C-alpha positions in Angstrom: 76.6 16.5 43.3 73.6 19.2 42.9 73.5 22.4 44.9 71.4 21.9 47.2 70.8 26.0 47.1 69.5 25.5 43.7 67.3 22.8 44.1 63.6 24.4 44.2 61.2 22.7 46.5 58.1 22.2 45.2 54.2 22.7 46.6 52.7 21.2 49.1 50.9 18.0 47.6 52.7 18.5 43.9 54.4 15.3 44.2 51.9 13.0 44.7 50.5 14.6 42.0 53.5 14.1 39.6 53.4 10.8 41.3 49.5 10.0 39.7 50.5 12.1 36.3 53.1 9.7 35.3 52.0 6.2 36.2 50.7 4.7 32.9 48.8 2.0 34.7 46.8 4.2 36.4 42.8 2.7 35.9 40.1 5.1 35.8 38.0 5.0 39.2 34.9 4.2 36.0 34.8 3.0 32.6 31.7 3.1 30.1 31.4 0.3 27.8 28.8 -0.6 25.5 28.2 -4.2 24.3 28.5 -4.9 20.9 24.9 -6.1 19.3 25.0 -8.4 16.2 22.3 -7.3 13.4 20.2 -10.2 14.7 20.0 -8.6 18.1 19.0 -5.1 17.2 16.5 -6.5 15.0 14.9 -8.4 18.1 15.9 -5.5 20.7 13.9 -3.5 18.1 10.6 -5.2 17.8 10.6 -6.0 21.4 10.3 -2.6 22.1 7.1 -2.2 19.3 4.8 -2.8 22.0 1.9 -3.2 20.0 3.7 -6.1 17.6 3.9 -8.2 21.3 0.6 -7.6 22.5 -0.2 -8.7 19.1 2.2 -11.4 19.0 0.6 -12.5 23.1 -2.7 -12.2 21.2 -1.6 -14.1 18.3 -0.2 -17.2 20.4 -2.9 -17.3 23.1 -5.5 -17.7 19.4 -2.8 -20.8 18.1 -2.9 -22.5 21.4 -6.9 -22.0 21.9 -7.3 -23.9 18.1 -4.6 -26.5 18.7 -4.4 -27.4 22.3 -8.0 -26.7 23.3 -9.4 -29.4 21.5 -7.3 -31.8 23.6 -9.0 -30.3 27.2 -12.2 -29.5 25.6 -15.0 -32.0 26.3 -17.0 -31.6 22.7 -15.9 -32.5 19.2 -16.8 -30.4 16.1 -19.1 -33.6 15.4 -20.7 -33.9 18.5 -24.5 -33.3 18.5 -25.9 -32.9 22.0 -29.3 -32.4 22.9 -29.2 -28.4 23.3 -30.1 -27.3 19.9 -29.5 -23.4 19.1 -28.9 -22.7 23.1 -26.9 -19.0 23.7 -23.8 -19.2 25.8 -23.7 -20.7 28.8 -21.4 -22.5 31.3 -22.3 -25.6 29.2 -21.5 -24.4 26.0 -19.2 -20.8 26.3 -20.2 -20.0 22.5 -23.7 -21.8 22.4 -24.9 -24.5 19.8 -26.1 -24.8 16.7 -29.8 -25.7 15.6 -28.7 -29.1 15.7 -26.9 -29.6 18.9 -23.2 -28.9 17.7 -20.7 -27.2 20.0 -20.0 -24.1 18.4 -17.0 -23.6 20.7 -15.5 -27.1 19.4 -15.8 -25.8 15.6 -14.3 -23.0 16.2 -11.6 -24.1 17.7 -11.5 -26.5 14.4 -12.0 -23.1 12.0 -9.5 -21.8 13.3 -7.3 -24.5 12.8 -7.8 -25.0 9.2 -8.1 -21.3 9.1 -4.5 -20.7 10.3 -3.3 -23.8 8.1 -4.2 -22.5 4.5 -3.1 -19.1 5.6 0.5 -20.4 6.6 0.9 -22.6 3.6 -0.3 -19.8 1.2 2.4 -17.7 3.3 5.0 -20.1 2.5 4.6 -21.5 -0.5 4.1 -17.7 -2.3 6.9 -16.5 -0.4 9.3 -19.5 -1.4 8.3 -19.2 -5.4 8.1 -15.4 -5.6 11.6 -14.7 -3.2 13.2 -17.2 -6.2 11.6 -16.0 -9.0 12.2 -12.4 -8.1 15.8 -12.5 -7.5 16.8 -14.8 -10.6 15.1 -12.3 -12.2 16.5 -8.9 -10.2 19.9 -10.8 -10.7 20.4 -11.6 -14.3 18.2 -8.5 -15.1 18.1 -8.5 -19.5 15.7 -10.3 -21.1 15.5 -13.3 -18.6 14.1 -10.4 -16.0 11.9 -9.2 -19.3 10.1 -12.7 -19.3 9.8 -13.7 -15.7 8.4 -10.3 -14.6 5.7 -9.8 -18.2 4.9 -13.4 -16.6 4.2 -12.5 -13.2 2.6 -9.4 -14.5 0.3 -11.6 -16.4 -0.8 -13.5 -13.1 -1.7 -10.0 -11.6 -4.1 -8.7 -13.8 -6.2 -12.0 -13.2 -9.2 -11.0 -10.9 -8.0 -12.8 -7.9 -10.9 -14.3 -6.2 -12.7 -15.2 -9.5 -10.0 -17.5 -10.8 -9.3 -19.0 -7.1 -12.7 -19.2 -7.0 -12.9 -21.5 -10.3 -10.0 -23.3 -9.2 -10.7 -24.2 -5.9 -13.9 -25.3 -7.6 -12.3 -27.7 -9.7 -9.9 -29.3 -7.3 -12.4 -29.1 -4.3 -12.6 -28.3 -0.6 -9.4 -29.9 0.3 -7.5 -27.3 2.2 -4.7 -27.8 1.6 -5.1 -27.9 -2.4 -7.3 -23.9 -1.9 -3.9 -23.0 0.3 -1.8 -23.9 -3.0 -4.3 -22.5 -5.4 -4.1 -19.3 -3.6 -1.0 -19.2 -3.6 -0.4 -20.3 -6.9 -2.4 -16.7 -7.6 -0.6 -14.4 -5.0 3.3 -15.7 -5.7 3.8 -12.7 -8.1 3.3 -9.9 -5.7 6.2 -11.7 -3.3 8.1 -11.7 -6.9 7.8 -8.0 -7.4 8.9 -7.4 -3.8 12.1 -9.6 -3.7 13.2 -8.4 -7.4 13.4 -4.4 -6.2 15.5 -5.5 -3.3 17.9 -7.8 -5.4 18.6 -5.1 -8.1 19.9 -2.7 -5.5 21.8 -5.2 -4.3 23.7 -7.1 -6.8 25.3 -4.1 -7.2 26.8 -4.3 -4.1 30.6 -5.0 -3.3 30.5 -7.7 -2.1 28.3 -9.3 -4.5 31.3 -7.7 -7.0 34.0 -9.6 -4.5 32.2 -13.2 -4.7 31.9 -12.8 -8.5 35.9 -12.4 -8.7 36.6 -15.1 -6.0 34.5 -17.5 -8.5 31.5 -18.1 -7.1 28.6 -19.1 -8.9 25.6 -17.3 -10.2 23.5 -19.5 -7.6 26.0 -19.1 -4.6 25.7 -15.5 -5.0 21.9 -15.6 -5.3 20.8 -17.6 -2.3 24.2 -17.2 -0.1 24.5 -13.3 -0.4 21.5 -12.0 -2.0 18.6 -13.5 -0.8 19.6 -13.6 3.2 20.2 -9.6 2.7 16.5 -9.5 1.4 15.4 -11.4 4.2 13.8 -8.6 6.4 11.6 -7.3 3.6 10.6 -11.0 2.4 9.8 -11.5 6.1 7.7 -8.6 6.5 5.3 -9.9 3.3 5.6 -13.4 4.7 3.7 -12.2 7.5 1.5 -9.8 5.3 0.6 -12.9 3.1 -0.6 -15.0 6.1 -3.1 -12.4 6.9 -4.6 -11.7 3.1 -4.6 -16.0 3.0 -7.2 -16.1 5.8 -8.9 -12.9 4.2 -9.3 -14.7 1.0 -9.9 -18.3 2.3 -12.6 -16.7 4.2 -14.3 -15.1 1.2 -13.8 -18.6 -0.7 -15.2 -20.5 2.0 -18.4 -17.9 2.4 -19.6 -18.0 -1.8 -19.2 -21.6 -1.4 -15.6 -22.5 -3.0 -13.9 -22.8 0.2 -13.6 -25.4 2.6 -16.5 -28.3 2.1 -18.5 -29.8 5.4 -17.9 -32.1 6.8 -14.5 -30.0 7.7 -15.1 -26.5 8.7 -13.2 -23.2 8.1 -14.1 -20.1 10.0 -15.0 -18.5 6.7 -17.2 -21.6 6.4 -18.8 -21.2 9.3 -19.7 -16.9 9.0 -21.5 -18.6 5.6 -23.1 -21.1 7.3 -24.6 -18.6 9.8 -24.8 -15.5 7.4 -29.2 -16.4 8.2 -29.3 -16.9 11.9 -27.9 -13.6 12.3 -30.8 -11.8 14.3 -32.1 -14.8 15.4 -29.1 -16.9 17.1 -26.2 -13.8 16.6 -23.5 -16.0 18.5 -23.4 -18.2 15.3 -21.8 -15.4 13.3 -20.1 -13.2 15.6 -17.9 -15.9 17.6 -15.9 -17.3 14.2 -16.0 -13.2 13.1 -14.2 -12.0 16.1 -11.5 -14.7 15.5 -11.2 -14.0 11.1 -11.1 -10.1 12.5 -8.2 -11.0 15.7 -6.0 -12.9 13.5 -5.9 -10.9 10.6 -5.3 -7.6 12.8 -2.7 -9.3 14.6 -0.7 -10.5 11.8 -0.3 -6.8 9.9 0.6 -5.6 14.0 3.5 -8.2 13.8 4.2 -7.2 10.2 4.5 -3.9 10.9 6.8 -4.3 14.1 8.8 -6.4 12.1 9.1 -3.9 9.5 10.2 -1.5 11.9 12.8 -3.9 13.3 14.4 -4.9 10.2 14.5 -0.9 9.0 18.5 0.5 9.0 17.4 3.9 10.4 16.2 2.7 13.0 19.0 2.9 15.3 18.1 3.5 18.4 17.9 0.8 20.8 17.5 1.5 24.2 19.0 -0.5 27.0 
């Protein structure tokens, strides 16, 4: 039995502090936790924080809606001929009419459709071919890399616009054939980018681990290397859309692009070049759409480039 005289009395309030200190299940009053984000979520968050890219994306969506939804609700078709010849912009014809009586707004809608289809097809076709070509060259290196890249260099040395004009003239004015011709001359640029990215990735640990597990070369390239190079590939795809619409405009302007009775933005600008002083609306409306599409796609590409940049680690909640 302990001696009561030797028992030390604790200061007032000390026993309560001891009780709190000795309780293992005490929960802090406030906890700070950060929700884990995947790489895709981080990329999406960074892109949303890029104001210029978001504004450009909204403008581009509005252009797409104008081109594809507008004809469904607009009262005129591109081939309709009204009695108002060379009429300036008005309530009935917001973009005016040409010398024949065609509604310019309806023609700009159709021209935007064709120009967008050509540019998107160019971007997709050139990206697929260039990515496969460059990935194979970068993965195998050696003589395979030498042969494939020398072929790509040969394509790069060709005067793009002149060769595209000759080939487009041979295949006629069909829009998808023009897209294939331009893409067939532009995939070499993408192959250079894909090769550079794959060269930096092929020495990574996950590639060595895949080889050790017996994965085939095709599986390593298409299941590991290409997905990891997707950031640079997507950025180049957006740039190709912008380049494609400018190339189509140039070909149509010099008479080697889309031919009547169909139309494109470049063809509308080409047909209106002699009427800039007398009927400027025929020239400036399709020209503004060309500029808007090219600028918005470039800004979207800038936003994607920053979003995929691994050094961009600061993401606001």
